[in-house]
C-alpha positions in Angstrom: 0.0 0.0 0.0 1.4 3.4 -0.9 1.9 6.0 1.8 -0.9 8.3 0.6 -3.4 5.3 0.5 -2.4 4.3 4.0 -2.9 7.9 5.3 -6.3 8.0 3.6 -7.3 4.6 5.1 -6.0 5.4 8.6 -5.4 9.2 9.0 -3.2 10.2 11.9 -4.0 12.8 14.5 -2.3 15.6 12.5 -4.3 14.8 9.4 -7.6 14.6 11.3 -6.8 17.9 13.1 -6.0 19.6 9.8 -9.1 18.3 8.1 -11.2 19.7 11.0 -9.4 23.0 11.2 -9.5 23.7 7.5 -13.1 22.8 7.1 -14.2 24.8 10.1 -12.2 27.8 8.9 -13.8 27.5 5.4 -17.3 27.2 6.8 -16.8 30.1 9.2 -15.4 32.4 6.4 -18.1 31.5 3.9 -20.9 32.0 6.5 -19.4 35.3 7.5 -19.2 36.5 3.9 -22.8 35.3 3.2 -23.9 37.4 6.1 -22.3 40.5 4.6 -18.9 40.6 6.4 -15.9 41.5 4.3 -13.7 38.4 3.6 -11.0 38.0 6.3 -8.6 35.1 6.1 -8.1 32.5 8.8 -4.7 33.9 9.8 -6.5 36.7 11.6 -7.8 34.2 14.0 -4.4 34.4 15.8 -5.7 37.8 17.1 -9.5 37.8 16.9 -10.1 34.3 18.4 -8.1 35.2 21.5 -9.1 38.9 21.9 -11.1 39.9 25.0 -13.8 42.5 24.5 -12.0 44.7 27.1 -8.7 44.3 25.2 -5.7 42.1 25.3 -1.9 42.8 25.2 -0.2 41.8 21.9 2.3 39.7 23.9 -0.6 37.7 25.4 -2.2 37.2 22.0 1.1 35.9 20.7 1.4 33.5 23.6 -2.2 32.2 23.4 -2.1 31.7 19.7 1.4 30.2 19.5 2.4 32.8 16.9 5.6 34.9 17.1 5.2 38.5 18.4 6.2 39.9 15.1 3.5 38.0 13.2 0.9 39.1 15.7 2.1 42.7 15.4 1.7 42.6 11.7 -1.8 41.1 12.0 -2.7 43.8 14.5 -1.5 46.5 12.1 -3.6 45.0 9.3 -6.7 44.7 11.6 -6.3 48.3 12.7 -6.3 49.3 9.0 -9.5 47.3 8.5 -11.2 49.0 11.5 -11.4 45.7 13.5 -9.2 46.7 16.4 -7.4 49.7 17.9 -4.6 50.2 20.2 -5.4 51.8 23.6 -3.3 52.6 26.6 -3.3 49.8 29.2 -4.6 51.2 32.5 -2.6 48.7 34.4 0.7 49.7 32.7 1.2 53.1 31.0 4.0 51.7 28.9 1.8 48.9 27.4 -1.0 49.0 24.9 -4.1 46.9 24.8 -5.5 45.6 21.5 -9.3 46.4 21.8 -12.0 45.5 19.3 -13.8 48.4 17.6 -17.5 48.3 17.2 -17.1 46.6 13.8 -14.5 44.1 15.3 -16.8 43.3 18.2 -19.7 42.6 15.9 -17.5 40.3 13.8 -16.3 38.5 16.9 -19.7 38.0 18.3 -21.1 36.7 15.0 -18.1 34.4 14.6 -18.7 33.0 18.1 -22.3 32.3 17.2 -21.4 30.5 14.0 -18.8 28.4 15.9 -21.4 27.5 18.5 -23.8 26.4 15.7 -21.0 24.3 14.1 -20.3 22.7 17.5 -24.0 22.1 18.1 -24.3 20.3 14.7 -21.4 18.0 15.6 -22.9 17.3 19.0 -26.2 16.3 17.4 -24.2 14.1 15.0 -22.6 11.9 17.7 -24.7 12.8 20.7 -24.2 15.6 23.2 -22.5 13.4 25.8 -20.1 11.8 23.3 -19.3 15.3 21.9 -18.6 16.7 25.3 -16.2 13.8 26.1 -14.6 14.1 22.7 -14.0 17.8 23.1 -12.6 17.4 26.6 -10.2 14.6 25.4 -9.2 16.6 22.4 -8.5 19.6 24.6 -6.3 17.5 26.9 -4.3 16.1 24.0 -3.9 19.6 22.4 -2.8 21.1 25.7 -0.3 18.3 26.3 1.1 18.7 22.8 1.3 22.5 23.2 3.1 22.1 26.5 5.8 20.1 24.9 7.0 23.3 23.2 
């Protein structure tokens, strides 16, 4: 059996995770566009998926997303230009800046959260709520253990 046939017949964790990630990102992007939001590539999830409504420091966004600070900085600059986020002084540390969603960014984040909840609900109905909750908890533990290896 050729390698590609073997991977199709018995995909490993990396392949399964990438199938899930890519298809969820595609569905999320397509649904957002259908609802009138300007296209925004999945790479911006390194900021928007981890951003608190009250604001988050860029260094924390980099840490949470696993991206380099320079990459996150570039994404923030682009999101500022698209009126999705703005930089504001951090009241806890005058030297630091918080990345805060604008009204447009907040609307985008809230709608994205609702779409993701609908996707998860659909998967829970597919395999049962209890099985989905167990799957998600196990997947989270595996993902955290793998991330901690870094």
